[in-house]
C-alpha positions in Angstrom: -7.2 12.3 20.8 -4.6 9.8 22.3 -4.1 7.0 19.8 -5.1 6.2 16.2 -4.7 2.9 14.3 -4.3 3.0 10.5 -5.1 -0.1 8.5 -3.5 -0.2 5.0 -1.8 -3.5 4.5 -0.8 -3.5 0.8 0.2 -3.1 -2.0 3.5 -1.2 -2.2 2.0 1.8 -3.9 -1.1 1.8 -1.7 1.0 1.9 1.4 3.0 4.8 0.1 -0.2 6.7 -0.8 -1.2 6.4 2.9 1.9 8.1 4.4 0.5 11.6 4.1 -2.4 10.6 6.4 0.2 10.2 9.2 1.6 13.7 8.5 -1.9 15.2 8.5 -3.0 13.6 11.8 0.1 14.6 13.6 -0.3 18.2 12.4 -3.8 18.3 13.9 -2.8 16.4 17.1 1.0 16.7 17.6 0.9 14.3 20.6 -1.3 11.6 19.2 0.2 8.1 18.9 -0.2 6.5 15.5 0.1 2.8 14.9 -0.2 1.0 11.5 -1.2 -2.5 10.4 0.7 -3.5 7.2 1.7 -6.6 5.3 5.1 -7.9 6.6 6.8 -7.4 3.3 6.1 -3.6 3.4 6.6 -3.0 7.1 9.8 -1.0 6.5 7.8 1.7 4.7 5.7 3.0 7.7 8.9 2.8 9.7 10.5 5.4 7.5 8.0 7.9 8.9 9.3 9.2 12.2 5.8 9.9 13.5 4.6 6.3 13.3 4.8 4.9 16.9 4.3 1.2 16.2 4.1 -0.9 13.1 2.0 -4.1 13.4 3.0 -6.6 10.6 0.3 -8.9 9.3 0.9 -11.8 6.9 -2.4 -12.4 5.2 -0.8 -13.2 1.9 1.5 -15.9 3.4 -1.2 -17.3 5.8 -3.6 -17.9 2.9 -1.1 -20.4 1.5 -0.3 -22.1 4.8 -3.7 -22.5 6.6 -3.1 -26.2 7.2 0.0 -25.5 9.3 -0.2 -25.1 13.1 2.4 -22.4 13.0 0.2 -20.2 10.8 -2.7 -20.4 13.4 -0.2 -19.6 16.2 1.0 -16.5 14.2 -2.6 -15.4 13.7 -3.4 -15.6 17.4 -0.2 -13.7 18.2 -1.2 -11.0 15.6 -4.6 -10.6 17.2 -3.1 -10.2 20.7 -0.7 -7.5 19.4 -3.6 -5.8 17.5 -5.7 -5.7 20.7 -2.9 -4.6 23.0 -4.2 -1.0 22.9 -7.6 0.7 22.7 -7.7 3.3 19.9 -9.8 6.5 19.7 -10.0 5.9 16.0 -9.3 3.0 13.7 -9.2 4.1 10.1 -9.3 1.5 7.3 -8.2 3.4 4.1 -8.0 0.1 2.1 -11.7 -0.8 1.9 -11.2 -4.6 1.3 -12.8 -7.5 3.1 -9.4 -8.5 4.6 -8.7 -5.0 5.9 -12.3 -4.7 7.2 -11.8 -7.9 9.2 -8.6 -6.5 10.7 -10.4 -3.3 11.5 -13.2 -5.2 13.1 -10.8 -7.2 15.3 -9.2 -4.0 16.6 -10.5 -2.2 19.7 -11.9 1.3 19.2 -14.2 3.4 16.9 -13.9 1.7 13.5 -14.1 4.0 10.4 -13.9 3.3 6.7 -15.4 3.9 3.2 -19.1 3.4 2.7 -20.2 0.4 0.8 -20.9 2.5 -2.4 -17.2 3.5 -2.7 -15.3 0.7 -0.9 -13.2 -1.4 -3.2 -15.1 -4.4 -1.8 -18.6 -3.5 -0.7 -18.7 -6.1 2.1 -15.8 -4.4 3.9 -18.2 -1.7 5.1 -19.9 -4.1 7.5 -16.9 -3.8 9.8 -17.2 -0.1 10.4 -19.0 1.9 13.1 -18.8 5.0 10.9 -18.6 5.0 7.1 -18.0 7.8 4.7 -18.9 8.5 1.0 -15.6 9.6 -0.4 -15.5 10.5 -4.2 -14.1 7.4 -6.0 -12.8 9.4 -8.9 -10.2 11.3 -6.9 -6.5 10.4 -6.7 -5.8 7.6 -4.2 -3.7 9.9 -2.0 -6.5 12.4 -1.7 -9.1 9.7 -1.0 -7.0 8.5 1.9 -6.6 12.0 3.3 -10.3 12.9 2.9 -11.3 9.7 4.7 -9.0 10.4 7.6 -10.2 14.0 7.8 -13.8 12.9 7.8 -13.2 10.3 10.5 -11.2 12.6 12.7 -13.4 15.6 12.0 -10.9 18.2 10.7 -10.8 20.3 7.6 -8.3 19.1 5.1 -6.5 22.4 4.2 -3.0 21.0 4.9 -0.2 20.9 2.4 0.7 17.4 1.1 3.6 15.9 3.0 4.7 12.2 2.9 7.0 12.8 5.9 9.7 10.2 5.0 13.4 10.6 4.4 15.8 8.3 2.6 18.5 6.6 4.7 21.5 8.9 4.7 24.1 6.2 3.7 23.9 4.9 0.1 24.9 1.3 -0.6 28.6 0.7 -1.3 27.8 -0.6 -4.8 26.2 2.6 -6.0 28.4 4.6 -8.3 30.0 7.7 -6.9 29.3 9.7 -10.1 25.8 11.2 -10.7 23.3 8.5 -11.7 19.6 8.1 -12.7 17.6 5.1 -11.6 15.5 3.4 -14.3 12.6 1.3 -13.0 11.9 -0.9 -16.0 9.8 -3.6 -14.4 6.1 -3.7 -13.4 3.4 -6.3 -12.5 1.8 -6.3 -15.9 3.3 -6.6 -19.4 0.9 -4.0 -20.8 2.3 -1.4 -18.5 5.9 -1.9 -19.7 7.8 0.8 -21.7 9.5 -0.6 -24.7 13.1 -1.8 -24.3 14.2 0.3 -27.3 12.9 3.4 -25.5 14.8 2.6 -22.3 18.0 2.1 -24.4 17.5 5.4 -26.2 16.8 7.2 -22.9 19.9 5.6 -21.4 22.1 6.9 -24.2 20.8 10.4 -23.7 21.5 10.1 -19.9 25.0 8.9 -20.7 25.6 11.8 -23.0 24.5 14.1 -20.2 27.0 12.6 -17.7 24.6 10.3 -15.8 25.0 6.6 -15.2 21.9 4.5 -15.4 21.2 2.2 -12.5 18.5 -0.5 -13.1 17.1 -2.3 -10.0 15.3 -5.6 -10.7 13.7 -8.3 -8.5 12.5 -11.5 -10.1 14.7 -13.5 -12.5 12.5 -12.3 -15.4 12.9 -8.7 -14.3 16.7 -9.2 -14.0 16.8 -10.6 -17.5 15.0 -7.6 -18.9 17.1 -5.1 -16.9 20.3 -6.9 -18.0 19.4 -6.7 -21.7 18.7 -3.0 -21.4 21.8 -2.2 -19.3 24.0 -4.1 -21.7 22.9 -1.7 -24.5 23.5 1.5 -22.4 27.0 2.7 -22.0 28.3 2.3 -18.4 24.9 1.2 -17.0 24.7 -1.2 -14.1 22.1 -3.6 -12.9 21.6 -3.2 -9.2 22.0 -6.3 -6.9 18.9 -7.6 -5.2 17.8 -4.9 -2.6 15.3 -4.5 0.2 13.1 -1.5 0.4 15.3 0.4 2.8 18.3 0.0 0.4 16.2 1.1 -2.5 15.0 4.2 -0.6 18.7 5.0 0.0 19.4 4.6 -3.7 16.5 6.9 -4.7 17.7 9.5 -2.2 21.2 9.5 -3.5 20.4 9.5 -7.3 19.9 12.6 -9.3 16.5 11.4 -10.5 14.3 8.4 -11.2 12.4 7.3 -14.3 9.9 4.5 -13.7 6.8 2.8 -15.1 3.6 2.3 -13.2 5.0 0.4 -10.2 5.1 1.0 -6.4 8.8 1.8 -6.4 8.2 4.9 -8.6 5.8 6.2 -6.0 8.5 5.6 -3.3 11.0 7.7 -5.2 8.4 10.5 -5.6 7.5 10.3 -1.9 11.1 10.9 -1.0 10.8 14.3 -2.8 13.4 13.5 -5.5 12.9 14.3 -9.3 10.7 11.6 -10.8 9.2 11.0 -14.3 6.6 8.3 -14.2 5.6 6.6 -17.4 2.1 5.4 -18.1 1.0 3.3 -21.0 -2.0 1.3 -20.0 -3.3 3.0 -16.8 -4.8 6.4 -15.9 -2.3 8.5 -13.9 -5.1 10.8 -12.8 -6.1 8.1 -10.3 -2.9 6.4 -9.4 -0.1 8.4 -10.9 2.8 9.9 -8.9 1.3 12.6 -6.6 4.0 14.4 -4.7 4.3 18.0 -5.8 6.3 19.7 -8.6 9.3 17.4 -8.5 7.3 14.4 -9.8 5.4 14.3 -13.1 3.4 11.8 -15.0 3.7 11.2 -18.8 1.5 9.1 -21.0 -1.8 7.4 -20.2 -4.1 4.7 -21.5 -3.0 4.0 -25.1 -0.3 6.7 -25.0 3.4 6.0 -25.3 5.8 8.7 -24.0 8.8 9.3 -26.3 12.4 9.1 -24.9 13.1 12.7 -26.0 10.1 14.0 -24.1 11.1 12.0 -21.0 14.6 13.4 -21.2 13.3 17.0 -21.6 11.2 16.8 -18.5 13.9 15.0 -16.6 16.4 17.7 -17.3 13.9 20.4 -16.2 13.3 18.7 -12.9 17.0 18.1 -12.2 17.8 21.7 -13.0 15.3 22.8 -10.2 16.6 20.2 -7.7 20.1 20.4 -6.2 22.1 17.2 -5.8 21.7 15.6 -2.4 
C-alpha cells in the first residue's frame, strides 16, 4: 500500500470524526502516504495531523454560489488537476454524499464508500468500485473507522486515536490564570443551552478559581456570548479566531464545556477535559467520542443542570493535569 486518499469535505464535526481513520491507516501501513480532500474552510484540521501528507482543499460551498464566474470554473479545473496528480491504491469516501461521491469518482484509483442502503445520499454509491454495508446506528467515528477497515481489509482492533495536538503557543489575549472555555453557540436554536444555565455555571467556575472564556463567530453569536459574559465575574469574550487559534485555546484551557457544535468535538479530539451538552440531538450517534476525558450530558428533550455539569467537570479536571 503506497498512497490513500480520504474524501471527507465537511462539516467541522464530520471532519474531526474522520481524523482517527488517518491514525488507523498509518498503524497498519507505517509508510503509506495519506492525502485528504476537504472544504477550504476546514483545511487546517487535517493539517493538525502529522501523518497527513497532503491536504487538497475544495470549495464546493463557495463555487455553488459563483457558477457564473469564469474564475470559479478556472478554480474547479485547477482542483481536478491537483486531485488527479497522483494515483491512489485506495480512495475512501467516508461522507457518502453526492458531492463527495463526485469527487471520489474524479480521483484516480480504487474508489470505496458506503453502500446505497446506508449512504447519507443513496446516489453517492454510483461513484464507488467497492461499497460496504456499515451499520448506520453506530457513532460517526466508528462508522468512518469501520468503512476504512473494510476498504483496506484489516481488522479494527486498534485503540481510538485522533492523532492531533494543539499548537504549543496560546494566543496573547488568553488569560494567564486557569480558564474554562464555554462554547455557547451552535447552528440551531433548539440545540442551545439556556443563557441562565451558562451564567450559573460561570459563577461556579469563578468560585472555583477559573475564568470563563467565550468564543463566538457571527454577530448574533457574539451578542449572545457578550450577554452571558457580562453576567459572569471576570469572564471574557474571545476575539474572532481561526481554527488553529481555537485549537491552541482548547489546549491551554483547563477544560471546555460546549453545546452540540463542531468546536466541542475539536476540544475533545485534543484530549482535553470536555463536557458536551445535548438538548435536541442524540449523543449516541454524534456526541463527543474521545475516551474518558470527554463525556456527554443530556439528549433529546433533556436539559442538563448547571450543578451536574460542574460536578462532572471537576471530576474530569481532577484526573487531568494542567498543560
